[in-house]
C-alpha positions as CSV (number, residue, x, y, z in Angstrom):
1,M,6.8,-14.7,28.5
2,H,10.0,-12.8,28.8
3,L,11.7,-11.8,25.5
4,P,15.5,-11.9,25.6
5,R,16.1,-8.4,24.2
6,E,14.1,-5.3,23.5
7,G,12.3,-5.5,20.1
8,A,12.6,-9.3,19.9
9,K,9.7,-11.0,18.2
10,F,10.4,-14.5,19.5
11,C,11.5,-15.8,22.9
12,T,14.1,-18.1,21.4
13,S,15.5,-19.1,18.0
14,K,13.6,-22.3,18.3
15,C,10.3,-20.3,18.6
16,R,11.4,-18.3,15.5
17,V,12.0,-21.5,13.5
18,Y,8.6,-22.9,14.5
19,A,6.8,-19.7,13.6
20,H,8.5,-19.6,10.2
21,R,7.6,-23.2,9.4
22,A,4.0,-22.6,10.5
23,A,3.8,-19.6,8.2
24,K,5.0,-21.7,5.3
25,R,2.2,-24.3,6.0
26,A,-0.5,-21.7,6.4
27,P,-2.9,-21.5,3.5
28,A,-1.7,-19.2,0.7
29,F,-5.3,-18.2,0.0
30,P,-7.1,-15.2,1.4
31,E,-9.9,-15.6,3.9
32,A,-12.3,-14.1,1.3
33,M,-11.8,-17.3,-0.6
34,T,-11.2,-19.9,2.2
35,S,-14.4,-18.8,4.1
36,R,-16.6,-19.7,1.1
37,R,-17.7,-23.3,0.5
38,R,-16.6,-23.2,-3.2
39,W,-13.6,-25.6,-3.2
40,V,-13.0,-28.7,-5.2
41,R,-10.0,-31.0,-5.9
42,R,-8.6,-31.4,-9.4
43,D,-6.8,-34.1,-11.3
44,A,-3.7,-33.6,-13.4
45,D,-5.8,-32.6,-16.5
46,K,-7.6,-29.9,-14.4
47,V,-10.8,-31.8,-14.2
48,P,-12.7,-30.8,-11.0
49,L,-13.2,-33.5,-8.4
50,T,-15.0,-33.7,-5.1
51,G,-13.1,-34.4,-1.9
52,S,-13.9,-38.1,-2.3
53,G,-12.5,-38.2,-5.9
54,R,-15.8,-38.2,-7.9
55,Y,-16.4,-35.7,-10.7
56,A,-17.4,-32.2,-9.5
57,S,-19.2,-29.5,-11.4
58,S,-18.7,-25.8,-11.6
59,T,-22.5,-25.3,-11.6
60,N,-23.6,-27.8,-8.9
61,S,-22.8,-26.5,-5.4
62,R,-23.5,-30.0,-3.9
63,T,-20.2,-31.1,-5.4
64,W,-18.2,-28.3,-3.7
65,A,-16.8,-28.3,-0.2
66,S,-15.0,-26.1,2.4
67,F,-11.3,-25.3,2.0
68,E,-10.6,-27.2,5.2
69,H,-12.2,-30.4,3.7
70,V,-10.6,-30.3,0.3
71,S,-7.2,-29.4,1.7
72,K,-7.2,-32.5,3.8
73,S,-8.3,-34.7,0.9
74,S,-5.8,-36.7,-1.1
75,A,-8.1,-37.0,-4.2
76,G,-6.5,-35.8,-7.4
77,V,-3.3,-33.7,-7.5
78,G,-4.4,-30.3,-6.2
79,L,-7.1,-27.7,-5.5
80,G,-9.6,-25.8,-7.5
81,Y,-11.9,-22.8,-6.7
82,V,-15.4,-22.4,-8.2
83,L,-15.9,-18.7,-9.1
84,G,-19.0,-16.8,-8.0
85,D,-20.5,-15.6,-4.7
86,G,-18.5,-12.4,-5.1
87,V,-15.2,-13.8,-6.3
88,G,-14.0,-13.6,-9.9
89,C,-10.7,-14.2,-11.6
90,W,-8.6,-12.7,-14.3
91,D,-6.7,-15.4,-16.2
92,F,-3.6,-14.4,-18.0
93,D,-2.2,-17.1,-20.3
94,H,1.4,-17.3,-21.6
95,C,2.5,-14.2,-19.8
96,I,5.5,-15.6,-18.0
97,V,8.4,-16.1,-20.4
98,D,11.7,-17.5,-19.1
99,G,10.5,-17.0,-15.6
100,E,9.7,-13.3,-16.1
101,L,6.4,-11.6,-16.3
102,T,5.9,-9.9,-19.6
103,G,5.5,-6.1,-19.8
104,W,2.0,-6.2,-21.1
105,A,0.9,-8.6,-18.3
106,R,2.6,-6.5,-15.6
107,E,0.9,-3.4,-16.8
108,A,-2.5,-5.1,-17.1
109,I,-2.3,-6.8,-13.6
110,A,-1.1,-3.5,-12.0
111,A,-4.3,-1.9,-13.3
112,I,-6.6,-4.3,-11.5
113,P,-7.8,-2.7,-8.2
114,D,-7.6,-4.5,-4.9
115,P,-6.7,-8.1,-5.9
116,L,-7.5,-10.8,-3.4
117,L,-4.7,-13.0,-4.7
118,I,-2.2,-13.0,-7.5
119,E,-0.8,-16.4,-8.2
120,V,1.2,-18.3,-10.9
121,S,-0.9,-20.8,-12.7
122,Q,-0.4,-24.6,-12.8
123,S,1.6,-24.4,-16.1
124,G,4.0,-21.8,-14.7
125,E,3.4,-19.7,-17.7
126,G,0.2,-17.9,-16.6
127,V,-1.2,-15.8,-13.8
128,H,-4.5,-15.8,-12.0
129,V,-5.7,-12.6,-10.3
130,F,-8.6,-13.2,-8.0
131,V,-10.8,-10.2,-7.2
132,E,-14.1,-9.4,-5.6
133,A,-16.6,-9.2,-8.4
134,P,-20.4,-9.6,-9.0
135,E,-21.4,-12.6,-11.0
136,G,-21.7,-11.9,-14.7
137,P,-20.8,-13.2,-18.1
138,G,-17.2,-14.0,-18.9
139,R,-14.9,-11.9,-21.2
140,R,-12.0,-12.8,-23.5
141,I,-9.4,-10.4,-24.7
142,R,-7.6,-11.7,-27.8
143,D,-5.6,-8.8,-29.1
144,G,-2.2,-10.5,-29.0
145,R,-2.7,-11.1,-25.3
146,N,-4.6,-14.0,-23.8
147,I,-6.7,-12.6,-21.0
148,E,-10.0,-14.0,-19.8
149,F,-12.3,-12.9,-16.9
150,Y,-14.9,-15.1,-15.2
151,S,-17.0,-14.6,-12.2
152,A,-19.6,-17.4,-12.4
153,A,-20.1,-21.0,-13.4
154,R,-16.3,-21.6,-13.9
155,Y,-13.6,-23.1,-11.8
156,I,-9.9,-22.3,-11.7
157,A,-7.2,-24.8,-10.8
158,V,-5.4,-23.0,-8.1
159,T,-1.7,-23.3,-6.9
160,G,-1.4,-20.8,-4.0
161,N,2.0,-19.9,-5.6
162,K,1.8,-16.2,-4.9
163,L,3.2,-13.7,-7.3
164,S,4.4,-10.2,-6.2
165,I,3.9,-7.4,-8.7
């Protein structure tokens, strides 16, 4: 392939457009999550479903599937991820106000080392921060902030709507 000018990334503008569109279709989830068979679908009320539309369980691995399988399914309205196997999630509720991340949330999220993914929650008012973490009991922080952490036996309704901090 011959690029039209030095430093060009694409051979033509058509190739550039195709690459841009392909990147938008690419999964918004990190390989640390998509490589694990811990995916479910979800309904509008955040109830976990299997790829075939039956009820799924956050504690029964027989109801989970691969990312590839659930992303091709039309059951429910979206995806969910079952926590565990080295992946946990910080769940910040009511921390986006008028489209802006609150100061307390920005500070708390910035203190989390090496996040796998930071995304806006389904409501548009919260944030999920996925991290590598051993399985353990959940925690809730209710000191004027609504922060929870889970790393086992829970599932999170995911959006893939990345948030940059």
